[in-house]
FIGU-198335 format. One record per residue (C-alpha): residue number from 1; y, z, x. Coordinates in pm, whole numbers, plus 50000, padded with zeros to 5 digits. Example, Ala and Ser with C-alpha at 12.3 -4.5 7.8 and 13.67 -1.06 7.14 Angstrom:
// FIGU-198335
 pos    py    pz    px
   1 49550 50780 51230
   2 49894 50714 51367
//
This chain:
// FIGU-198335
 pos    py    pz    px
   1 48760 49284 49817
   2 48980 49591 49772
   3 48960 49907 49979
   4 49139 50242 49953
   5 49265 50495 50209
   6 49269 50871 50175
   7 49650 50843 50169
   8 49624 50668 49827
   9 49707 50322 49958
  10 49502 50011 49877
  11 49446 49687 50065
  12 49315 49372 49900
  13 49173 49119 50143
  14 49268 48755 50089
  15 49120 48556 50377
  16 49268 48702 50696
  17 49554 48868 50509
  18 49568 49215 50359
  19 49791 49280 50058
  20 49894 49648 50057
  21 50026 49880 49786
  22 50001 50232 49647
  23 49729 50338 49406
  24 49751 50431 49039
  25 49683 50792 49146
  26 49976 50784 49390
  27 50223 50647 49138
  28 50099 50896 48872
  29 50159 51181 49117
  30 50503 51057 49221
  31 50634 50980 48872
  32 50910 50726 48812
  33 50967 50535 49136
  34 51336 50460 49198
  35 51342 50326 49557
  36 51107 50168 49810
  37 51159 50109 50179
  38 50944 49822 50300
  39 50846 49738 50659
  40 51023 49463 50851
  41 50855 49123 50863
  42 50701 49084 51208
  43 50645 49456 51254
  44 50309 49539 51411
  45 50136 49830 51240
  46 49838 50038 51346
  47 49623 50223 51093
  48 49797 50541 50973
  49 50143 50422 51089
  50 50424 50491 50843
  51 50481 50148 50693
  52 50739 50243 50432
  53 50874 50506 50198
  54 50855 50556 49824
  55 51112 50769 49644
  56 51070 50890 49290
  57 51261 51122 49063
  58 51027 51398 49187
  59 50974 51337 49558
  60 50975 51102 49853
  61 50652 51002 50025
  62 50559 50797 50328
  63 50338 50492 50277
  64 50076 50482 50553
  65 49922 50156 50673
  66 49554 50145 50575
  67 49479 49881 50841
  68 49651 49738 51144
  69 49820 49404 51178
  70 50148 49214 51169
  71 50362 49224 50854
  72 50395 48866 50726
  73 50568 48922 50392
  74 50729 49197 50185
  75 50761 49215 49808
  76 51130 49149 49743
  77 51068 49181 49368
  78 50957 49540 49429
  79 51267 49610 49634
  80 51478 49481 49342
  81 51269 49663 49078
  82 51085 49964 49226
  83 50940 50048 48884
  84 50685 49767 48942
  85 50500 50021 49158
  86 50458 50228 48840
  87 50389 49955 48588
  88 50167 49732 48805
  89 50060 49928 49115
  90 49756 49708 49181
  91 49932 49381 49091
  92 50300 49284 49097
  93 50387 49622 49255
  94 50233 49537 49594
  95 50438 49641 49899
  96 50364 49406 50190
  97 50118 49157 50335
  98 49970 49195 50680
  99 49781 48958 50909
 100 49474 49171 50983
 101 49439 49249 51354
 102 49092 49402 51322
 103 48905 49335 50995
 104 48641 49591 51100
 105 48900 49863 51020
 106 48828 49791 50652
 107 48486 49952 50701
 108 48653 50292 50744
 109 48815 50267 50399
 110 48667 50355 50059
 111 48544 50111 49798
 112 48650 50157 49434
 113 48364 50392 49345
 114 48420 50618 49647
 115 48796 50625 49586
 116 48747 50713 49217
 117 48533 51008 49325
 118 48786 51107 49595
 119 49092 51091 49369
 120 48917 51199 49053
//
């Protein structure tokens, strides 16, 4: 299951873990991404917390946590090659993984159809 926030961040649920990244719309808006700041492993996030930063040739933008939980892993490949957020935003360009603290928070997020309408 994948859900989307109104801050153009997605979360894909894999068991009790959420994999988080920015959407195609977000990377299209930002342009060529040149730097990402990822959260520290072990950091506890609440929904809407600033979890990281994305910098592009055009702008810098905060990445807001779509759900709360504890960061269990960050994408070191993305840190080494930020352009993955452009080329594979819903795949290899993921930002971090989080142990979900309250799976019910997913209910407040949009499904793919609602997000397509929102970002369309």
